[in-house]
ChimeraX commands (.cxc) that place a marker at each C-alpha (Angstrom):
marker #1 position -0.21,-0.07,0.34 radius 0.5
marker #1 position 1.00,3.41,-0.93 radius 0.5
marker #1 position 0.41,6.10,1.20 radius 0.5
marker #1 position 1.44,8.89,-1.00 radius 0.5
marker #1 position -1.41,7.77,-3.51 radius 0.5
marker #1 position -4.05,8.85,-1.11 radius 0.5
marker #1 position -6.71,10.97,-2.03 radius 0.5
marker #1 position -8.76,13.11,-0.07 radius 0.5
marker #1 position -12.39,13.34,-0.24 radius 0.5
marker #1 position -14.66,16.16,-1.46 radius 0.5
marker #1 position -17.73,16.04,0.85 radius 0.5
marker #1 position -16.53,17.45,4.33 radius 0.5
marker #1 position -18.26,16.02,7.30 radius 0.5
marker #1 position -18.79,16.73,11.15 radius 0.5
marker #1 position -18.38,15.43,14.06 radius 0.5
marker #1 position -21.69,14.91,16.09 radius 0.5
marker #1 position -19.92,15.35,19.54 radius 0.5
marker #1 position -17.21,15.93,21.29 radius 0.5
marker #1 position -14.99,12.78,20.84 radius 0.5
marker #1 position -11.81,11.31,22.37 radius 0.5
marker #1 position -9.71,10.60,18.94 radius 0.5
marker #1 position -6.84,9.14,21.09 radius 0.5
marker #1 position -5.74,8.07,24.72 radius 0.5
marker #1 position -3.76,6.05,26.50 radius 0.5
marker #1 position -1.61,6.77,29.96 radius 0.5
marker #1 position 0.42,9.45,28.63 radius 0.5
marker #1 position -1.78,11.06,25.59 radius 0.5
marker #1 position -4.78,12.07,24.87 radius 0.5
marker #1 position -5.93,14.06,21.72 radius 0.5
marker #1 position -9.91,15.46,21.69 radius 0.5
marker #1 position -11.94,17.15,19.03 radius 0.5
marker #1 position -14.92,19.08,19.81 radius 0.5
marker #1 position -18.69,18.91,18.16 radius 0.5
marker #1 position -18.52,20.37,14.89 radius 0.5
marker #1 position -15.22,19.94,14.37 radius 0.5
marker #1 position -14.79,19.29,10.17 radius 0.5
marker #1 position -13.33,15.88,8.71 radius 0.5
marker #1 position -12.46,15.03,5.19 radius 0.5
marker #1 position -11.92,11.30,4.81 radius 0.5
marker #1 position -8.12,10.41,3.66 radius 0.5
marker #1 position -8.15,7.79,1.19 radius 0.5
marker #1 position -6.14,4.81,-0.16 radius 0.5
marker #1 position -7.61,2.73,-3.01 radius 0.5
marker #1 position -10.96,4.25,-2.02 radius 0.5
marker #1 position -10.52,2.87,1.47 radius 0.5
marker #1 position -10.69,5.39,4.20 radius 0.5
marker #1 position -7.59,5.39,6.54 radius 0.5
marker #1 position -7.82,8.48,8.46 radius 0.5
marker #1 position -9.30,12.25,8.17 radius 0.5
marker #1 position -8.00,15.54,7.86 radius 0.5
marker #1 position -9.43,17.44,11.26 radius 0.5
marker #1 position -10.35,21.15,11.22 radius 0.5
marker #1 position -12.24,22.33,14.04 radius 0.5
marker #1 position -11.11,22.75,17.84 radius 0.5
marker #1 position -9.60,20.19,20.11 radius 0.5
marker #1 position -6.74,19.32,22.56 radius 0.5
marker #1 position -3.75,17.83,22.80 radius 0.5
marker #1 position -2.53,16.42,26.34 radius 0.5
marker #1 position 0.66,14.64,26.69 radius 0.5
marker #1 position 3.00,13.61,29.31 radius 0.5
marker #1 position 6.74,13.32,27.37 radius 0.5
marker #1 position 8.52,13.67,30.91 radius 0.5
marker #1 position 11.22,11.26,31.52 radius 0.5
marker #1 position 12.57,10.55,35.63 radius 0.5
marker #1 position 15.69,10.55,36.16 radius 0.5
marker #1 position 18.24,10.27,39.10 radius 0.5
marker #1 position 19.29,13.36,37.87 radius 0.5
marker #1 position 15.96,15.07,38.00 radius 0.5
marker #1 position 13.05,15.33,35.42 radius 0.5
marker #1 position 13.95,15.30,31.58 radius 0.5
marker #1 position 11.59,16.32,28.76 radius 0.5
marker #1 position 8.22,18.05,29.26 radius 0.5
marker #1 position 4.47,18.01,29.38 radius 0.5
marker #1 position 2.13,19.45,26.94 radius 0.5
marker #1 position -1.43,21.03,26.66 radius 0.5
marker #1 position -2.30,22.31,23.28 radius 0.5
marker #1 position -5.14,23.56,21.83 radius 0.5
marker #1 position -5.70,22.31,18.22 radius 0.5
marker #1 position -7.38,24.65,16.35 radius 0.5
marker #1 position -5.26,24.45,12.92 radius 0.5
marker #1 position -6.13,21.34,10.73 radius 0.5
marker #1 position -4.32,17.94,11.83 radius 0.5
marker #1 position -3.94,14.78,10.62 radius 0.5
marker #1 position -4.67,11.27,11.79 radius 0.5
marker #1 position -4.13,7.50,10.30 radius 0.5
marker #1 position -6.09,4.89,11.69 radius 0.5
marker #1 position -9.53,4.67,13.44 radius 0.5
marker #1 position -11.35,5.67,10.56 radius 0.5
marker #1 position -13.84,2.58,11.17 radius 0.5
marker #1 position -14.59,3.96,14.71 radius 0.5
marker #1 position -15.64,7.35,14.04 radius 0.5
marker #1 position -17.94,6.35,11.29 radius 0.5
marker #1 position -20.95,6.54,12.78 radius 0.5
marker #1 position -20.58,9.99,14.89 radius 0.5
marker #1 position -20.17,12.33,12.11 radius 0.5
marker #1 position -22.79,13.29,9.07 radius 0.5
marker #1 position -22.60,15.72,6.01 radius 0.5
marker #1 position -22.06,19.24,6.70 radius 0.5
marker #1 position -24.19,22.34,5.22 radius 0.5
marker #1 position -22.94,25.96,4.24 radius 0.5
marker #1 position -23.24,27.30,8.03 radius 0.5
marker #1 position -21.18,24.61,9.35 radius 0.5
marker #1 position -18.10,25.52,7.01 radius 0.5
marker #1 position -18.87,29.06,7.42 radius 0.5
marker #1 position -17.86,28.56,11.44 radius 0.5
marker #1 position -15.05,27.75,10.32 radius 0.5
marker #1 position -14.37,30.94,7.64 radius 0.5
marker #1 position -14.60,28.26,4.69 radius 0.5
marker #1 position -16.91,30.08,1.68 radius 0.5
marker #1 position -17.10,26.35,0.01 radius 0.5
marker #1 position -16.38,22.92,0.62 radius 0.5
marker #1 position -13.91,22.91,-2.14 radius 0.5
marker #1 position -11.75,25.66,0.15 radius 0.5
marker #1 position -11.91,22.90,3.09 radius 0.5
marker #1 position -10.55,20.54,0.70 radius 0.5
marker #1 position -7.22,22.78,-0.39 radius 0.5
marker #1 position -6.52,23.53,2.87 radius 0.5
marker #1 position -6.40,20.16,4.24 radius 0.5
marker #1 position -4.61,19.26,1.10 radius 0.5
marker #1 position -1.62,21.27,2.44 radius 0.5
marker #1 position -1.22,18.94,5.89 radius 0.5
marker #1 position -1.66,16.27,3.53 radius 0.5
marker #1 position 0.72,17.11,0.77 radius 0.5
marker #1 position 3.87,18.10,3.67 radius 0.5
marker #1 position 3.00,14.87,5.58 radius 0.5
marker #1 position 2.99,12.60,2.62 radius 0.5
marker #1 position 5.90,14.03,0.93 radius 0.5
marker #1 position 8.19,13.94,3.97 radius 0.5
marker #1 position 6.54,10.60,5.77 radius 0.5
marker #1 position 6.79,8.19,3.63 radius 0.5
marker #1 position 8.96,6.23,5.43 radius 0.5
marker #1 position 5.80,5.62,7.37 radius 0.5
marker #1 position 3.83,3.60,4.61 radius 0.5
marker #1 position 4.91,0.08,5.56 radius 0.5
marker #1 position 2.40,0.79,8.71 radius 0.5
marker #1 position -1.18,-1.05,8.45 radius 0.5
marker #1 position -2.83,1.86,9.34 radius 0.5
marker #1 position -6.15,-0.21,9.26 radius 0.5
marker #1 position -5.49,-1.98,12.59 radius 0.5
marker #1 position -7.36,-0.93,15.87 radius 0.5
marker #1 position -4.11,-0.58,18.05 radius 0.5
marker #1 position -2.14,2.02,15.10 radius 0.5
marker #1 position -2.43,6.01,15.23 radius 0.5
marker #1 position -0.44,8.51,13.60 radius 0.5
marker #1 position -1.42,12.40,14.24 radius 0.5
marker #1 position 0.44,15.33,12.18 radius 0.5
marker #1 position 0.06,18.87,13.90 radius 0.5
marker #1 position 0.84,21.67,12.22 radius 0.5
marker #1 position 4.11,23.55,14.32 radius 0.5
marker #1 position 4.71,26.14,11.71 radius 0.5
marker #1 position 5.07,26.82,8.12 radius 0.5
marker #1 position 8.20,23.91,7.46 radius 0.5
marker #1 position 7.42,21.93,9.96 radius 0.5
marker #1 position 4.85,18.94,11.59 radius 0.5
marker #1 position 5.07,17.30,15.33 radius 0.5
marker #1 position 3.77,14.00,15.25 radius 0.5
marker #1 position 2.48,11.32,17.19 radius 0.5
marker #1 position 2.33,7.52,16.78 radius 0.5
marker #1 position 1.05,5.09,18.82 radius 0.5
marker #1 position 1.41,1.29,18.08 radius 0.5
marker #1 position 0.62,-1.44,20.74 radius 0.5
marker #1 position 2.28,-0.26,23.63 radius 0.5
marker #1 position 4.68,2.01,21.36 radius 0.5
marker #1 position 4.16,5.88,21.89 radius 0.5
marker #1 position 6.29,8.06,19.82 radius 0.5
marker #1 position 6.36,11.86,20.29 radius 0.5
marker #1 position 8.61,13.89,17.75 radius 0.5
marker #1 position 8.18,18.22,18.40 radius 0.5
marker #1 position 10.26,20.98,18.11 radius 0.5
marker #1 position 13.57,19.32,17.21 radius 0.5
marker #1 position 12.65,16.42,20.29 radius 0.5
marker #1 position 11.81,12.76,19.62 radius 0.5
marker #1 position 10.65,10.69,22.52 radius 0.5
marker #1 position 9.63,7.08,22.57 radius 0.5
marker #1 position 7.69,5.14,24.87 radius 0.5
marker #1 position 7.19,1.53,25.71 radius 0.5
marker #1 position 5.92,0.16,29.43 radius 0.5
marker #1 position 8.24,1.27,31.86 radius 0.5
marker #1 position 11.11,2.40,28.92 radius 0.5
marker #1 position 11.70,6.13,27.93 radius 0.5
marker #1 position 14.20,7.60,25.59 radius 0.5
marker #1 position 14.62,10.99,24.65 radius 0.5
marker #1 position 17.09,12.24,21.65 radius 0.5
marker #1 position 17.84,15.98,21.19 radius 0.5
marker #1 position 20.93,18.09,20.15 radius 0.5
marker #1 position 23.67,16.35,21.38 radius 0.5
marker #1 position 21.57,14.48,24.21 radius 0.5
marker #1 position 20.32,11.23,24.74 radius 0.5
marker #1 position 18.58,9.60,27.74 radius 0.5
marker #1 position 17.33,5.96,28.38 radius 0.5
marker #1 position 15.59,4.96,31.35 radius 0.5
marker #1 position 14.35,1.22,32.17 radius 0.5
marker #1 position 13.67,0.02,35.63 radius 0.5
marker #1 position 15.42,2.49,37.80 radius 0.5
marker #1 position 18.37,2.51,35.47 radius 0.5
marker #1 position 19.38,5.92,33.86 radius 0.5
marker #1 position 21.85,6.05,30.98 radius 0.5
marker #1 position 21.89,10.16,30.06 radius 0.5
marker #1 position 24.84,11.02,27.21 radius 0.5
marker #1 position 25.63,15.08,27.03 radius 0.5
marker #1 position 28.32,16.55,25.15 radius 0.5
marker #1 position 29.78,13.44,24.54 radius 0.5
marker #1 position 29.67,12.74,28.25 radius 0.5
marker #1 position 28.29,8.95,29.69 radius 0.5
marker #1 position 26.29,9.00,33.64 radius 0.5
marker #1 position 25.07,5.89,34.30 radius 0.5
marker #1 position 22.39,5.75,37.16 radius 0.5
marker #1 position 20.91,3.51,39.27 radius 0.5
marker #1 position 17.69,3.86,41.13 radius 0.5
marker #1 position 16.75,2.53,44.56 radius 0.5
marker link #1:1,2 radius 0.2
marker link #1:2,3 radius 0.2
marker link #1:3,4 radius 0.2
marker link #1:4,5 radius 0.2
marker link #1:5,6 radius 0.2
marker link #1:6,7 radius 0.2
marker link #1:7,8 radius 0.2
marker link #1:8,9 radius 0.2
marker link #1:9,10 radius 0.2
marker link #1:10,11 radius 0.2
marker link #1:11,12 radius 0.2
marker link #1:12,13 radius 0.2
marker link #1:13,14 radius 0.2
marker link #1:14,15 radius 0.2
marker link #1:15,16 radius 0.2
marker link #1:16,17 radius 0.2
marker link #1:17,18 radius 0.2
marker link #1:18,19 radius 0.2
marker link #1:19,20 radius 0.2
marker link #1:20,21 radius 0.2
marker link #1:21,22 radius 0.2
marker link #1:22,23 radius 0.2
marker link #1:23,24 radius 0.2
marker link #1:24,25 radius 0.2
marker link #1:25,26 radius 0.2
marker link #1:26,27 radius 0.2
marker link #1:27,28 radius 0.2
marker link #1:28,29 radius 0.2
marker link #1:29,30 radius 0.2
marker link #1:30,31 radius 0.2
marker link #1:31,32 radius 0.2
marker link #1:32,33 radius 0.2
marker link #1:33,34 radius 0.2
marker link #1:34,35 radius 0.2
marker link #1:35,36 radius 0.2
marker link #1:36,37 radius 0.2
marker link #1:37,38 radius 0.2
marker link #1:38,39 radius 0.2
marker link #1:39,40 radius 0.2
marker link #1:40,41 radius 0.2
marker link #1:41,42 radius 0.2
marker link #1:42,43 radius 0.2
marker link #1:43,44 radius 0.2
marker link #1:44,45 radius 0.2
marker link #1:45,46 radius 0.2
marker link #1:46,47 radius 0.2
marker link #1:47,48 radius 0.2
marker link #1:48,49 radius 0.2
marker link #1:49,50 radius 0.2
marker link #1:50,51 radius 0.2
marker link #1:51,52 radius 0.2
marker link #1:52,53 radius 0.2
marker link #1:53,54 radius 0.2
marker link #1:54,55 radius 0.2
marker link #1:55,56 radius 0.2
marker link #1:56,57 radius 0.2
marker link #1:57,58 radius 0.2
marker link #1:58,59 radius 0.2
marker link #1:59,60 radius 0.2
marker link #1:60,61 radius 0.2
marker link #1:61,62 radius 0.2
marker link #1:62,63 radius 0.2
marker link #1:63,64 radius 0.2
marker link #1:64,65 radius 0.2
marker link #1:65,66 radius 0.2
marker link #1:66,67 radius 0.2
marker link #1:67,68 radius 0.2
marker link #1:68,69 radius 0.2
marker link #1:69,70 radius 0.2
marker link #1:70,71 radius 0.2
marker link #1:71,72 radius 0.2
marker link #1:72,73 radius 0.2
marker link #1:73,74 radius 0.2
marker link #1:74,75 radius 0.2
marker link #1:75,76 radius 0.2
marker link #1:76,77 radius 0.2
marker link #1:77,78 radius 0.2
marker link #1:78,79 radius 0.2
marker link #1:79,80 radius 0.2
marker link #1:80,81 radius 0.2
marker link #1:81,82 radius 0.2
marker link #1:82,83 radius 0.2
marker link #1:83,84 radius 0.2
marker link #1:84,85 radius 0.2
marker link #1:85,86 radius 0.2
marker link #1:86,87 radius 0.2
marker link #1:87,88 radius 0.2
marker link #1:88,89 radius 0.2
marker link #1:89,90 radius 0.2
marker link #1:90,91 radius 0.2
marker link #1:91,92 radius 0.2
marker link #1:92,93 radius 0.2
marker link #1:93,94 radius 0.2
marker link #1:94,95 radius 0.2
marker link #1:95,96 radius 0.2
marker link #1:96,97 radius 0.2
marker link #1:97,98 radius 0.2
marker link #1:98,99 radius 0.2
marker link #1:99,100 radius 0.2
marker link #1:100,101 radius 0.2
marker link #1:101,102 radius 0.2
marker link #1:102,103 radius 0.2
marker link #1:103,104 radius 0.2
marker link #1:104,105 radius 0.2
marker link #1:105,106 radius 0.2
marker link #1:106,107 radius 0.2
marker link #1:107,108 radius 0.2
marker link #1:108,109 radius 0.2
marker link #1:109,110 radius 0.2
marker link #1:110,111 radius 0.2
marker link #1:111,112 radius 0.2
marker link #1:112,113 radius 0.2
marker link #1:113,114 radius 0.2
marker link #1:114,115 radius 0.2
marker link #1:115,116 radius 0.2
marker link #1:116,117 radius 0.2
marker link #1:117,118 radius 0.2
marker link #1:118,119 radius 0.2
marker link #1:119,120 radius 0.2
marker link #1:120,121 radius 0.2
marker link #1:121,122 radius 0.2
marker link #1:122,123 radius 0.2
marker link #1:123,124 radius 0.2
marker link #1:124,125 radius 0.2
marker link #1:125,126 radius 0.2
marker link #1:126,127 radius 0.2
marker link #1:127,128 radius 0.2
marker link #1:128,129 radius 0.2
marker link #1:129,130 radius 0.2
marker link #1:130,131 radius 0.2
marker link #1:131,132 radius 0.2
marker link #1:132,133 radius 0.2
marker link #1:133,134 radius 0.2
marker link #1:134,135 radius 0.2
marker link #1:135,136 radius 0.2
marker link #1:136,137 radius 0.2
marker link #1:137,138 radius 0.2
marker link #1:138,139 radius 0.2
marker link #1:139,140 radius 0.2
marker link #1:140,141 radius 0.2
marker link #1:141,142 radius 0.2
marker link #1:142,143 radius 0.2
marker link #1:143,144 radius 0.2
marker link #1:144,145 radius 0.2
marker link #1:145,146 radius 0.2
marker link #1:146,147 radius 0.2
marker link #1:147,148 radius 0.2
marker link #1:148,149 radius 0.2
marker link #1:149,150 radius 0.2
marker link #1:150,151 radius 0.2
marker link #1:151,152 radius 0.2
marker link #1:152,153 radius 0.2
marker link #1:153,154 radius 0.2
marker link #1:154,155 radius 0.2
marker link #1:155,156 radius 0.2
marker link #1:156,157 radius 0.2
marker link #1:157,158 radius 0.2
marker link #1:158,159 radius 0.2
marker link #1:159,160 radius 0.2
marker link #1:160,161 radius 0.2
marker link #1:161,162 radius 0.2
marker link #1:162,163 radius 0.2
marker link #1:163,164 radius 0.2
marker link #1:164,165 radius 0.2
marker link #1:165,166 radius 0.2
marker link #1:166,167 radius 0.2
marker link #1:167,168 radius 0.2
marker link #1:168,169 radius 0.2
marker link #1:169,170 radius 0.2
marker link #1:170,171 radius 0.2
marker link #1:171,172 radius 0.2
marker link #1:172,173 radius 0.2
marker link #1:173,174 radius 0.2
marker link #1:174,175 radius 0.2
marker link #1:175,176 radius 0.2
marker link #1:176,177 radius 0.2
marker link #1:177,178 radius 0.2
marker link #1:178,179 radius 0.2
marker link #1:179,180 radius 0.2
marker link #1:180,181 radius 0.2
marker link #1:181,182 radius 0.2
marker link #1:182,183 radius 0.2
marker link #1:183,184 radius 0.2
marker link #1:184,185 radius 0.2
marker link #1:185,186 radius 0.2
marker link #1:186,187 radius 0.2
marker link #1:187,188 radius 0.2
marker link #1:188,189 radius 0.2
marker link #1:189,190 radius 0.2
marker link #1:190,191 radius 0.2
marker link #1:191,192 radius 0.2
marker link #1:192,193 radius 0.2
marker link #1:193,194 radius 0.2
marker link #1:194,195 radius 0.2
marker link #1:195,196 radius 0.2
marker link #1:196,197 radius 0.2
marker link #1:197,198 radius 0.2
marker link #1:198,199 radius 0.2
marker link #1:199,200 radius 0.2
marker link #1:200,201 radius 0.2
marker link #1:201,202 radius 0.2
marker link #1:202,203 radius 0.2
marker link #1:203,204 radius 0.2
marker link #1:204,205 radius 0.2
marker link #1:205,206 radius 0.2
marker link #1:206,207 radius 0.2
marker link #1:207,208 radius 0.2
marker link #1:208,209 radius 0.2
marker link #1:209,210 radius 0.2
view
């Protein structure tokens, strides 16, 4: 399956009630009632949506070490269009077609204007993230979100089974069970079962927590 061969639907939908798009022990992504959704189709099958409305991203990406906490917690309002792959079937019964008033609430004069803006997000993601095409986004346990960061970058949130990956502003976090990994410029932190390896400026610190 080539995700680069995606096609955006041309008939926007709207979410009928406040909806949790994804949730685990570290992260939650919400979309509010009346958020617009455009289907992302590959081989005539809906794999996900581009959403635009109001939502919230909450993520705990803090890693506790013997030298203190590294990373940060994020609370972000989702007012710009964002992309989700996976979980499409779960949403199919909680959306309905839009009318002109639904579009105008978000500043769209037509459905085509909504499609064109959604395609900006898709084009940026699929052009740069083709390595994710090997994942099976039809499974219930796989999710990928792409959030607009600025004109050139996207923040990514990926979950599959027990693994969670979050990429934002030059930092990459990976969590799986009791293991956490942070990589950023000049620094790597690995924490697992009370042991921390901290590499910073070519120095290596190994710590054990009782």
